[in-house]
Biopython code that builds the backbone (N, CA, C, O; Angstrom):
import numpy as np
from Bio.PDB.StructureBuilder import StructureBuilder

atoms = [
    (1, "MET", "N", (-31.773, 19.461, -49.404)),
    (1, "MET", "CA", (-31.782, 20.880, -49.668)),
    (1, "MET", "C", (-31.324, 21.157, -51.088)),
    (1, "MET", "O", (-30.387, 20.542, -51.597)),
    (2, "ILE", "N", (-31.988, 22.063, -51.687)),
    (2, "ILE", "CA", (-31.619, 22.468, -53.045)),
    (2, "ILE", "C", (-30.989, 23.850, -52.961)),
    (2, "ILE", "O", (-31.586, 24.810, -52.474)),
    (3, "TYR", "N", (-29.761, 23.909, -53.456)),
    (3, "TYR", "CA", (-29.055, 25.180, -53.460)),
    (3, "TYR", "C", (-29.235, 25.846, -54.815)),
    (3, "TYR", "O", (-29.027, 25.224, -55.856)),
    (4, "THR", "N", (-29.606, 27.058, -54.793)),
    (4, "THR", "CA", (-29.729, 27.804, -56.039)),
    (4, "THR", "C", (-28.715, 28.932, -56.046)),
    (4, "THR", "O", (-28.469, 29.585, -55.032)),
    (5, "THR", "N", (-28.150, 29.136, -57.185)),
    (5, "THR", "CA", (-27.191, 30.226, -57.329)),
    (5, "THR", "C", (-27.706, 31.190, -58.364)),
    (5, "THR", "O", (-28.232, 30.791, -59.403)),
    (6, "LYS", "N", (-27.555, 32.428, -58.080)),
    (6, "LYS", "CA", (-27.931, 33.456, -59.027)),
    (6, "LYS", "C", (-26.660, 34.084, -59.586)),
    (6, "LYS", "O", (-25.714, 34.372, -58.853)),
    (7, "ILE", "N", (-26.661, 34.283, -60.868)),
    (7, "ILE", "CA", (-25.516, 34.911, -61.515)),
    (7, "ILE", "C", (-25.767, 36.412, -61.529)),
    (7, "ILE", "O", (-26.733, 36.895, -62.120)),
    (8, "HIS", "N", (-24.880, 37.128, -60.869)),
    (8, "HIS", "CA", (-24.976, 38.580, -60.854)),
    (8, "HIS", "C", (-23.944, 39.137, -61.820)),
    (8, "HIS", "O", (-22.739, 39.047, -61.583)),
    (9, "ILE", "N", (-24.415, 39.693, -62.873)),
    (9, "ILE", "CA", (-23.528, 40.293, -63.864)),
    (9, "ILE", "C", (-23.531, 41.789, -63.605)),
    (9, "ILE", "O", (-24.488, 42.493, -63.928)),
    (10, "THR", "N", (-22.427, 42.263, -63.008)),
    (10, "THR", "CA", (-22.385, 43.664, -62.615)),
    (10, "THR", "C", (-21.592, 44.530, -63.570)),
    (10, "THR", "O", (-21.793, 45.743, -63.634)),
    (11, "SER", "N", (-20.709, 43.919, -64.298)),
    (11, "SER", "CA", (-19.894, 44.736, -65.203)),
    (11, "SER", "C", (-19.757, 44.034, -66.544)),
    (11, "SER", "O", (-20.132, 42.871, -66.693)),
    (12, "MET", "N", (-19.230, 44.736, -67.491)),
    (12, "MET", "CA", (-19.048, 44.182, -68.825)),
    (12, "MET", "C", (-18.011, 43.056, -68.816)),
    (12, "MET", "O", (-18.125, 42.107, -69.592)),
    (13, "ALA", "N", (-16.998, 43.152, -67.944)),
    (13, "ALA", "CA", (-15.966, 42.114, -67.873)),
    (13, "ALA", "C", (-16.578, 40.796, -67.417)),
    (13, "ALA", "O", (-16.255, 39.743, -67.967)),
    (14, "ASN", "N", (-17.458, 40.839, -66.417)),
    (14, "ASN", "CA", (-18.107, 39.619, -65.953)),
    (14, "ASN", "C", (-18.978, 39.021, -67.049)),
    (14, "ASN", "O", (-19.053, 37.801, -67.196)),
    (15, "LEU", "N", (-19.629, 39.877, -67.811)),
    (15, "LEU", "CA", (-20.457, 39.407, -68.916)),
    (15, "LEU", "C", (-19.599, 38.720, -69.972)),
    (15, "LEU", "O", (-19.988, 37.688, -70.520)),
    (16, "GLN", "N", (-18.437, 39.290, -70.255)),
    (16, "GLN", "CA", (-17.541, 38.681, -71.238)),
    (16, "GLN", "C", (-17.038, 37.330, -70.742)),
    (16, "GLN", "O", (-17.000, 36.367, -71.509)),
    (17, "PHE", "N", (-16.648, 37.246, -69.463)),
    (17, "PHE", "CA", (-16.185, 35.976, -68.914)),
    (17, "PHE", "C", (-17.296, 34.931, -68.948)),
    (17, "PHE", "O", (-17.038, 33.755, -69.204)),
    (18, "PHE", "N", (-18.517, 35.354, -68.695)),
    (18, "PHE", "CA", (-19.649, 34.430, -68.741)),
    (18, "PHE", "C", (-19.814, 33.854, -70.142)),
    (18, "PHE", "O", (-19.965, 32.643, -70.298)),
    (19, "TRP", "N", (-19.787, 34.706, -71.159)),
    (19, "TRP", "CA", (-19.971, 34.222, -72.522)),
    (19, "TRP", "C", (-18.780, 33.405, -73.004)),
    (19, "TRP", "O", (-18.947, 32.464, -73.779)),
    (20, "ILE", "N", (-17.582, 33.755, -72.554)),
    (20, "ILE", "CA", (-16.406, 32.944, -72.894)),
    (20, "ILE", "C", (-16.558, 31.552, -72.298)),
    (20, "ILE", "O", (-16.240, 30.560, -72.954)),
    (21, "GLY", "N", (-17.039, 31.467, -71.068)),
    (21, "GLY", "CA", (-17.276, 30.170, -70.443)),
    (21, "GLY", "C", (-18.322, 29.361, -71.182)),
    (21, "GLY", "O", (-18.167, 28.153, -71.361)),
    (22, "VAL", "N", (-19.383, 30.020, -71.610)),
    (22, "VAL", "CA", (-20.433, 29.327, -72.369)),
    (22, "VAL", "C", (-19.870, 28.795, -73.683)),
    (22, "VAL", "O", (-20.156, 27.661, -74.068)),
    (23, "ILE", "N", (-19.077, 29.604, -74.369)),
    (23, "ILE", "CA", (-18.494, 29.177, -75.647)),
    (23, "ILE", "C", (-17.525, 28.020, -75.440)),
    (23, "ILE", "O", (-17.498, 27.086, -76.241)),
    (24, "VAL", "N", (-16.731, 28.071, -74.378)),
    (24, "VAL", "CA", (-15.769, 26.987, -74.115)),
    (24, "VAL", "C", (-16.511, 25.682, -73.848)),
    (24, "VAL", "O", (-16.139, 24.635, -74.378)),
    (25, "VAL", "N", (-17.546, 25.739, -73.037)),
    (25, "VAL", "CA", (-18.319, 24.524, -72.749)),
    (25, "VAL", "C", (-18.953, 23.991, -74.032)),
    (25, "VAL", "O", (-18.935, 22.784, -74.273)),
    (26, "PHE", "N", (-19.507, 24.869, -74.849)),
    (26, "PHE", "CA", (-20.119, 24.450, -76.098)),
    (26, "PHE", "C", (-19.099, 23.799, -77.022)),
    (26, "PHE", "O", (-19.401, 22.794, -77.666)),
    (27, "ARG", "N", (-17.894, 24.359, -77.096)),
    (27, "ARG", "CA", (-16.853, 23.779, -77.952)),
    (27, "ARG", "C", (-16.406, 22.418, -77.434)),
    (27, "ARG", "O", (-16.156, 21.509, -78.227)),
    (28, "ILE", "N", (-16.304, 22.265, -76.123)),
    (28, "ILE", "CA", (-15.923, 20.967, -75.553)),
    (28, "ILE", "C", (-16.965, 19.917, -75.917)),
    (28, "ILE", "O", (-16.618, 18.789, -76.267)),
    (29, "ILE", "N", (-18.233, 20.282, -75.837)),
    (29, "ILE", "CA", (-19.294, 19.347, -76.208)),
    (29, "ILE", "C", (-19.202, 18.993, -77.684)),
    (29, "ILE", "O", (-19.344, 17.826, -78.051)),
    (30, "LEU", "N", (-18.964, 19.992, -78.538)),
    (30, "LEU", "CA", (-18.861, 19.723, -79.975)),
    (30, "LEU", "C", (-17.672, 18.827, -80.308)),
    (30, "LEU", "O", (-17.771, 17.947, -81.163)),
    (31, "VAL", "N", (-16.549, 19.053, -79.631)),
    (31, "VAL", "CA", (-15.370, 18.210, -79.884)),
    (31, "VAL", "C", (-15.652, 16.772, -79.463)),
    (31, "VAL", "O", (-15.275, 15.835, -80.167)),
    (32, "ASN", "N", (-16.310, 16.591, -78.322)),
    (32, "ASN", "CA", (-16.633, 15.236, -77.880)),
    (32, "ASN", "C", (-17.583, 14.548, -78.855)),
    (32, "ASN", "O", (-17.418, 13.364, -79.148)),
    (33, "VAL", "N", (-18.565, 15.273, -79.355)),
    (33, "VAL", "CA", (-19.487, 14.695, -80.344)),
    (33, "VAL", "C", (-18.731, 14.330, -81.610)),
    (33, "VAL", "O", (-18.971, 13.271, -82.189)),
    (34, "TRP", "N", (-17.811, 15.203, -82.051)),
    (34, "TRP", "CA", (-17.035, 14.930, -83.255)),
    (34, "TRP", "C", (-16.160, 13.691, -83.077)),
    (34, "TRP", "O", (-16.053, 12.870, -83.988)),
    (35, "ILE", "N", (-15.531, 13.553, -81.903)),
    (35, "ILE", "CA", (-14.676, 12.384, -81.645)),
    (35, "ILE", "C", (-15.506, 11.108, -81.658)),
    (35, "ILE", "O", (-15.095, 10.108, -82.246)),
    (36, "LEU", "N", (-16.670, 11.133, -81.013)),
    (36, "LEU", "CA", (-17.526, 9.949, -81.008)),
    (36, "LEU", "C", (-17.989, 9.598, -82.427)),
    (36, "LEU", "O", (-18.056, 8.422, -82.784)),
    (37, "LYS", "N", (-18.303, 10.606, -83.226)),
    (37, "LYS", "CA", (-18.719, 10.362, -84.608)),
    (37, "LYS", "C", (-17.568, 9.775, -85.418)),
    (37, "LYS", "O", (-17.771, 8.854, -86.208)),
    (38, "ALA", "N", (-16.366, 10.302, -85.226)),
    (38, "ALA", "CA", (-15.196, 9.792, -85.951)),
    (38, "ALA", "C", (-14.914, 8.341, -85.577)),
    (38, "ALA", "O", (-14.552, 7.538, -86.437)),
    (39, "ILE", "N", (-15.077, 8.002, -84.304)),
    (39, "ILE", "CA", (-14.852, 6.620, -83.873)),
    (39, "ILE", "C", (-15.879, 5.689, -84.505)),
    (39, "ILE", "O", (-15.541, 4.586, -84.935)),
    (40, "SER", "N", (-17.127, 6.132, -84.561)),
    (40, "SER", "CA", (-18.155, 5.273, -85.160)),
    (40, "SER", "C", (-17.919, 5.095, -86.656)),
    (40, "SER", "O", (-18.140, 4.011, -87.195)),
    (41, "ILE", "N", (-17.473, 6.153, -87.328)),
    (41, "ILE", "CA", (-17.168, 6.033, -88.765)),
    (41, "ILE", "C", (-15.978, 5.110, -88.972)),
    (41, "ILE", "O", (-15.964, 4.318, -89.914)),
    (42, "GLN", "N", (-14.981, 5.204, -88.101)),
    (42, "GLN", "CA", (-13.810, 4.350, -88.231)),
    (42, "GLN", "C", (-14.194, 2.887, -88.044)),
    (42, "GLN", "O", (-13.686, 2.021, -88.758)),
    (43, "ARG", "N", (-15.069, 2.602, -87.111)),
    (43, "ARG", "CA", (-15.526, 1.221, -86.926)),
    (43, "ARG", "C", (-16.318, 0.740, -88.139)),
    (43, "ARG", "O", (-16.213, -0.419, -88.540)),
    (44, "PHE", "N", (-17.101, 1.630, -88.710)),
    (44, "PHE", "CA", (-17.901, 1.255, -89.871)),
    (44, "PHE", "C", (-17.020, 0.933, -91.071)),
    (44, "PHE", "O", (-17.276, -0.029, -91.796)),
    (45, "LEU", "N", (-15.990, 1.734, -91.278)),
    (45, "LEU", "CA", (-15.117, 1.511, -92.424)),
    (45, "LEU", "C", (-14.149, 0.359, -92.201)),
    (45, "LEU", "O", (-13.644, -0.222, -93.162)),
    (46, "GLY", "N", (-13.889, 0.027, -90.959)),
    (46, "GLY", "CA", (-13.055, -1.120, -90.660)),
    (46, "GLY", "C", (-11.573, -0.865, -90.784)),
    (46, "GLY", "O", (-10.832, -1.738, -91.235)),
    (47, "PHE", "N", (-11.122, 0.320, -90.392)),
    (47, "PHE", "CA", (-9.690, 0.579, -90.396)),
    (47, "PHE", "C", (-9.026, -0.252, -89.311)),
    (47, "PHE", "O", (-9.525, -0.340, -88.189)),
    (48, "SER", "N", (-7.920, -0.847, -89.647)),
    (48, "SER", "CA", (-7.188, -1.607, -88.640)),
    (48, "SER", "C", (-5.931, -0.834, -88.256)),
    (48, "SER", "O", (-5.239, -0.276, -89.108)),
    (49, "ILE", "N", (-5.657, -0.814, -86.987)),
    (49, "ILE", "CA", (-4.451, -0.148, -86.503)),
    (49, "ILE", "C", (-3.459, -1.241, -86.147)),
    (49, "ILE", "O", (-3.633, -1.963, -85.166)),
    (50, "GLY", "N", (-2.427, -1.350, -86.949)),
    (50, "GLY", "CA", (-1.431, -2.391, -86.730)),
    (50, "GLY", "C", (-0.093, -1.798, -86.378)),
    (50, "GLY", "O", (0.055, -0.584, -86.232)),
    (51, "LEU", "N", (0.877, -2.673, -86.246)),
    (51, "LEU", "CA", (2.218, -2.229, -85.883)),
    (51, "LEU", "C", (2.859, -1.409, -86.990)),
    (51, "LEU", "O", (3.637, -0.497, -86.709)),
    (52, "VAL", "N", (2.550, -1.713, -88.228)),
    (52, "VAL", "CA", (3.140, -0.966, -89.338)),
    (52, "VAL", "C", (2.663, 0.486, -89.303)),
    (52, "VAL", "O", (3.462, 1.407, -89.466)),
    (53, "GLN", "N", (1.367, 0.688, -89.092)),
    (53, "GLN", "CA", (0.829, 2.040, -89.022)),
    (53, "GLN", "C", (1.379, 2.774, -87.806)),
    (53, "GLN", "O", (1.660, 3.971, -87.877)),
    (54, "LEU", "N", (1.534, 2.068, -86.697)),
    (54, "LEU", "CA", (2.076, 2.686, -85.493)),
    (54, "LEU", "C", (3.528, 3.102, -85.694)),
    (54, "LEU", "O", (3.923, 4.188, -85.270)),
    (55, "ARG", "N", (4.317, 2.261, -86.330)),
    (55, "ARG", "CA", (5.714, 2.614, -86.607)),
    (55, "ARG", "C", (5.801, 3.806, -87.556)),
    (55, "ARG", "O", (6.625, 4.701, -87.370)),
    (56, "THR", "N", (4.949, 3.807, -88.567)),
    (56, "THR", "CA", (4.951, 4.922, -89.513)),
    (56, "THR", "C", (4.580, 6.227, -88.825)),
    (56, "THR", "O", (5.192, 7.264, -89.079)),
    (57, "ALA", "N", (3.580, 6.175, -87.955)),
    (57, "ALA", "CA", (3.164, 7.373, -87.233)),
    (57, "ALA", "C", (4.270, 7.862, -86.303)),
    (57, "ALA", "O", (4.527, 9.064, -86.230)),
    (58, "MET", "N", (4.917, 6.959, -85.600)),
    (58, "MET", "CA", (5.993, 7.348, -84.690)),
    (58, "MET", "C", (7.183, 7.912, -85.464)),
    (58, "MET", "O", (7.788, 8.897, -85.040)),
    (59, "LEU", "N", (7.517, 7.300, -86.583)),
    (59, "LEU", "CA", (8.617, 7.807, -87.405)),
    (59, "LEU", "C", (8.300, 9.199, -87.927)),
    (59, "LEU", "O", (9.169, 10.070, -87.951)),
    (60, "THR", "N", (7.063, 9.409, -88.343)),
    (60, "THR", "CA", (6.661, 10.734, -88.821)),
    (60, "THR", "C", (6.774, 11.766, -87.709)),
    (60, "THR", "O", (7.280, 12.865, -87.937)),
    (61, "LEU", "N", (6.310, 11.429, -86.509)),
    (61, "LEU", "CA", (6.403, 12.366, -85.389)),
    (61, "LEU", "C", (7.848, 12.695, -85.040)),
    (61, "LEU", "O", (8.171, 13.849, -84.757)),
    (62, "VAL", "N", (8.717, 11.694, -85.059)),
    (62, "VAL", "CA", (10.134, 11.919, -84.749)),
    (62, "VAL", "C", (10.773, 12.799, -85.821)),
    (62, "VAL", "O", (11.531, 13.715, -85.500)),
    (63, "LEU", "N", (10.475, 12.529, -87.086)),
    (63, "LEU", "CA", (11.054, 13.339, -88.160)),
    (63, "LEU", "C", (10.574, 14.784, -88.112)),
    (63, "LEU", "O", (11.355, 15.704, -88.354)),
    (64, "VAL", "N", (9.314, 14.988, -87.805)),
    (64, "VAL", "CA", (8.801, 16.355, -87.682)),
    (64, "VAL", "C", (9.463, 17.065, -86.511)),
    (64, "VAL", "O", (9.824, 18.237, -86.622)),
    (65, "ALA", "N", (9.629, 16.367, -85.386)),
    (65, "ALA", "CA", (10.295, 16.979, -84.231)),
    (65, "ALA", "C", (11.735, 17.352, -84.560)),
    (65, "ALA", "O", (12.198, 18.430, -84.186)),
    (66, "LEU", "N", (12.447, 16.465, -85.259)),
    (66, "LEU", "CA", (13.824, 16.773, -85.649)),
    (66, "LEU", "C", (13.894, 17.937, -86.629)),
    (66, "LEU", "O", (14.808, 18.759, -86.558)),
    (67, "LEU", "N", (12.938, 18.007, -87.534)),
    (67, "LEU", "CA", (12.891, 19.126, -88.475)),
    (67, "LEU", "C", (12.650, 20.444, -87.746)),
    (67, "LEU", "O", (13.260, 21.460, -88.082)),
    (68, "ILE", "N", (11.777, 20.434, -86.765)),
    (68, "ILE", "CA", (11.508, 21.651, -85.996)),
    (68, "ILE", "C", (12.756, 22.084, -85.236)),
    (68, "ILE", "O", (13.088, 23.269, -85.215)),
    (69, "VAL", "N", (13.446, 21.140, -84.616)),
    (69, "VAL", "CA", (14.669, 21.472, -83.874)),
    (69, "VAL", "C", (15.740, 22.000, -84.821)),
    (69, "VAL", "O", (16.425, 22.971, -84.500)),
    (70, "ALA", "N", (15.891, 21.368, -85.984)),
    (70, "ALA", "CA", (16.905, 21.813, -86.945)),
    (70, "ALA", "C", (16.595, 23.215, -87.452)),
    (70, "ALA", "O", (17.493, 24.053, -87.538)),
    (71, "LEU", "N", (15.349, 23.476, -87.786)),
    (71, "LEU", "CA", (14.998, 24.803, -88.290)),
    (71, "LEU", "C", (15.150, 25.881, -87.223)),
    (71, "LEU", "O", (15.585, 26.992, -87.525)),
    (72, "SER", "N", (14.799, 25.567, -85.988)),
    (72, "SER", "CA", (14.980, 26.566, -84.931)),
    (72, "SER", "C", (16.457, 26.806, -84.645)),
    (72, "SER", "O", (16.849, 27.923, -84.308)),
    (73, "SER", "N", (17.283, 25.763, -84.776)),
    (73, "SER", "CA", (18.719, 25.947, -84.584)),
    (73, "SER", "C", (19.304, 26.828, -85.685)),
    (73, "SER", "O", (20.108, 27.718, -85.404)),
    (74, "VAL", "N", (18.913, 26.590, -86.916)),
    (74, "VAL", "CA", (19.381, 27.426, -88.024)),
    (74, "VAL", "C", (18.916, 28.858, -87.831)),
    (74, "VAL", "O", (19.673, 29.795, -88.082)),
    (75, "ASP", "N", (17.677, 29.039, -87.387)),
    (75, "ASP", "CA", (17.162, 30.380, -87.142)),
    (75, "ASP", "C", (17.968, 31.081, -86.051)),
    (75, "ASP", "O", (18.278, 32.266, -86.176)),
    (76, "SER", "N", (18.309, 30.360, -84.986)),
    (76, "SER", "CA", (19.099, 30.957, -83.908)),
    (76, "SER", "C", (20.487, 31.360, -84.388)),
    (76, "SER", "O", (20.986, 32.429, -84.037)),
    (77, "VAL", "N", (21.103, 30.509, -85.183)),
    (77, "VAL", "CA", (22.435, 30.819, -85.712)),
    (77, "VAL", "C", (22.374, 32.034, -86.620)),
    (77, "VAL", "O", (23.237, 32.907, -86.538)),
    (78, "LEU", "N", (21.376, 32.106, -87.479)),
    (78, "LEU", "CA", (21.251, 33.257, -88.372)),
    (78, "LEU", "C", (20.996, 34.548, -87.592)),
    (78, "LEU", "O", (21.526, 35.599, -87.952)),
    (79, "CYS", "N", (20.201, 34.481, -86.542)),
    (79, "CYS", "CA", (19.975, 35.668, -85.709)),
    (79, "CYS", "C", (21.267, 36.104, -85.022)),
    (79, "CYS", "O", (21.543, 37.299, -84.914)),
    (80, "TYR", "N", (22.060, 35.134, -84.557)),
    (80, "TYR", "CA", (23.320, 35.452, -83.903)),
    (80, "TYR", "C", (24.289, 36.101, -84.895)),
    (80, "TYR", "O", (24.947, 37.088, -84.565)),
    (81, "VAL", "N", (24.378, 35.550, -86.106)),
    (81, "VAL", "CA", (25.271, 36.119, -87.120)),
    (81, "VAL", "C", (24.810, 37.517, -87.506)),
    (81, "VAL", "O", (25.634, 38.417, -87.672)),
    (82, "LEU", "N", (23.519, 37.707, -87.649)),
    (82, "LEU", "CA", (23.005, 39.022, -87.990)),
    (82, "LEU", "C", (23.300, 40.035, -86.885)),
    (82, "LEU", "O", (23.642, 41.183, -87.167)),
    (83, "ALA", "N", (23.167, 39.611, -85.631)),
    (83, "ALA", "CA", (23.481, 40.519, -84.521)),
    (83, "ALA", "C", (24.954, 40.887, -84.528)),
    (83, "ALA", "O", (25.303, 42.039, -84.269)),
    (84, "LEU", "N", (25.828, 39.922, -84.821)),
    (84, "LEU", "CA", (27.253, 40.224, -84.902)),
    (84, "LEU", "C", (27.558, 41.209, -86.036)),
    (84, "LEU", "O", (28.336, 42.148, -85.865)),
    (85, "LEU", "N", (26.941, 40.980, -87.177)),
    (85, "LEU", "CA", (27.184, 41.865, -88.316)),
    (85, "LEU", "C", (26.665, 43.285, -88.057)),
    (85, "LEU", "O", (27.297, 44.258, -88.470)),
    (86, "LEU", "N", (25.555, 43.404, -87.399)),
    (86, "LEU", "CA", (25.011, 44.722, -87.112)),
    (86, "LEU", "C", (25.807, 45.463, -86.047)),
    (86, "LEU", "O", (25.855, 46.693, -86.059)),
    (87, "ARG", "N", (26.429, 44.737, -85.132)),
    (87, "ARG", "CA", (27.252, 45.381, -84.118)),
    (87, "ARG", "C", (28.551, 45.929, -84.697)),
    (87, "ARG", "O", (29.034, 46.970, -84.253)),
    (88, "ARG", "N", (29.112, 45.251, -85.667)),
    (88, "ARG", "CA", (30.413, 45.641, -86.211)),
    (88, "ARG", "C", (30.307, 46.829, -87.141)),
    (88, "ARG", "O", (31.249, 47.615, -87.235)),
    (89, "THR", "N", (29.204, 46.984, -87.822)),
    (89, "THR", "CA", (29.087, 48.128, -88.738)),
    (89, "THR", "C", (28.650, 49.354, -87.946)),
    (89, "THR", "O", (27.745, 49.281, -87.115)),
    (90, "PRO", "N", (29.313, 50.495, -88.217)),
    (90, "PRO", "CA", (28.971, 51.714, -87.450)),
    (90, "PRO", "C", (27.687, 52.349, -87.902)),
    (90, "PRO", "O", (27.277, 53.372, -87.353)),
]
sb = StructureBuilder()
sb.init_structure("model")
sb.init_model(0)
sb.init_chain("A")
sb.init_seg("    ")
for serial, (resi, resn, name, xyz) in enumerate(atoms, 1):
    if name == "N":
        sb.init_residue(resn, " ", resi, " ")
    sb.init_atom(name, np.array(xyz, "f"), 0.0, 1.0, " ", f" {name:<3s}", serial, name[0])
structure = sb.get_structure()
């Protein structure tokens, strides 16, 4: 048995959801094509992924994470100090 479904677009909201779904599927396909192309180019150029590159990448990720935590902590402290200063002044 072959099941057929008909799309009934009754309102503008359903039409918008339909086109959003189409765009999302199209973007997923484009990203997959881009990833496959990047892999083929990487094989062609002969990049090697070794332990040194892996350590460098991990160190970079850890340093960026620590920088984000430090900056958010400083931001929180500054917001707290500003709130204290604004409460004390009439």
